[in-house]
C-alpha positions, 0 to 999 in steps of 0.5 A, a space after each residue: 520568449 520560450 522555445 516551445 512558442 515556436 513549435 508548429 505542425 508541418 505535414 511531411 508531404 509539404 516538405 519540398 523534396 525538390 525545387 520548382 522547375 523554374 526558380 521564380 515560379 515558386 509561390 510567394 506569400 506576401 505579409 503586410 505588417 501595417 494592415 496585418 493582411 496576407 496575399 498569395 502570389 508567385 515569386 516573380 510577382 515580387 517585382 511589383 512591390 518595388 520601385 526604381 531606386 529600391 535596393 535588394 541586399 543578397 548573400 553571395 556565399 557559395 556552398 562547397 561540397 562539404 559532405 564526405 563519406 569514408 571508412 575507419 582504418 582496420 574496422 572499415 566502419 562507415 563514417 560521415 564527415 562534414 567539413 566545417 572550415 579550413 583552419 590551416 591551409 599549409 597543414 591541411 587542418 579542418 574543423 569537422 563534424 563526424 557521425 557516428 562520433 563515438 567510433 572516432 578517437 584521436 590518432 584514428 585514420 579515415 580513408 575516402 574514395 573508392 581507391 582510398 586516395 584521400 586520408 585524414 588523421 584525427 588529431 583533436 576532439 573539440 566538441 561532443 560531435 566535432 573533431 579536427 582532422 589533418 588531411 595527409 595529401 602530398 600535392 599542392 593546395 589546389 590539387 587538394 581542393 580539387 580532390 575534396 570537390 571530387 569526393 565531396 557531396 552537396 551538404 543538403 540539410 538533414 531534414 532533406 537527407 532523411 527523406 531522399 538521396 543527394 542527386 547530381 542536380 543538387 549541386 546546381 539547385 542548392 546554390 543561388 545563381 549569384 553565389 561566388 564566394 566559397 565558404 558556406 556549408 548551408 545555402 542562403 535558400 531565400 535567394 534560390 527563387 531569383 532567376 536570371 530572367 527575374 533579375 533582368 526584369 528588376 534591373 530594367 525597372 531600376 531596382 538595384 542590387 548589392 551583396 554581402 557575404 556570410 558563410 552560413 554554418 550548421 548552427 542554423 539547423 541544429 536543434 535548440 536545446 534550451 527552453 529559455 532562448 536567452 540561454 541559447 549560444 549560437 556558433 560564430 559565422 564568418 562575414 564581410 560587408 564591403 565599403 561598396 555594399 555599405 555605401 549602396 545601402 546607406 545611399 538608398 536609405 538616405 534617398 528614401 528608397 526601400 531596402 529589401 533583405 534577401 534571407 535571414 543570413 543577410 539580415 543577420 550580417 547587416 544587424 551585426 554591423 549597423 548603427 541605430 540610425 540604420 546606416 550599415 558599417 563596413 565589417 570583416 570578421 565573425 558574428 554569433 548574433 541570435 535574433 528572436 522576439 522581442 527585437 528592434 531591427 535597425 535596417 530593412 524595409 522588407 524581408 524575403 525568406 522561406 518557410 523554416 523548420 519548427 523551433 528553428 533560429 530562422 523562424 525566430 528571426 522572422 517572427 521578430 521581424 514580422 511580429 510573433 502573432 502575425 508570423 505564426 498565423 501566416 504559418 498556419 495559413 501556409 500549411 492550410 494552403 498547401 505551401 511547400 516548406 523548408 529549403 526547396 520550398 516556397 517564399 515569403 515577403 514581409 513588408 509594411 
């Protein structure tokens, strides 16, 4: 398929700037693939679609405050630095994105904090926008990470940053309530809708949960610049599927229970390590899987997801799972019905 086939018009007023007051009070569009019908519900109604023994698979990645604002030495030029991943703990090496990239050269020093208490030196130009920085910090690694947490901001997607400032509440809102393994620079937003109360209701009904880890990167939000999707190359992301998670998923499947996948990041991880019979394999490593129609999924009786940006990899995966025509029809209906879109927006449940 072509990139342009995933373009749709989203009125700006339907981009959710903030989450609903209660996580599980977001709207839920339920898509039934077999009957090609659509229902309009509230997210906490999701418990009605699953039974005892069914299992939900979540992504337990935790977003870290990876957005830094600093100044370039001598000129004082304002520089935005997006921390992507730590390359070496001992030498404080990090892969980062910098903006504006044209102002940064190898050897430049960048200063962060009002007291300039954190300094980094540019040691490599890795891509047109990317750099490798060495942070010059004398204390131990725990103190260094504490300093990053003090100075860093929540890395809201750029579509939100263009519309409003980052606020303290984002630190909690831009995180699932079950986040625990730090490493993501983009949150698995489909999980935002689960509240403690809803999880308890599901537990009482006998619905099981298990978790995998995929540290989502900025590649999910970068514009795809090729019309032919077979030529698009995605960035690799770190992922872990434990033996405990694999056994739980495989057992549920073997016993005829539904496997519900929470979010496109979770689906990407599972489809990166699954046999054709739908059994999940234990895995620790990297994935650069890019799923778009046509694609045959090996796992998942249901997918929970948000409403994604036009021409985004997440929309393409959802279209592959739900069926291209059905999903694009649902998006038109969501616009007409004034659903809230993107990171803090409403949710979709796709099932047979």
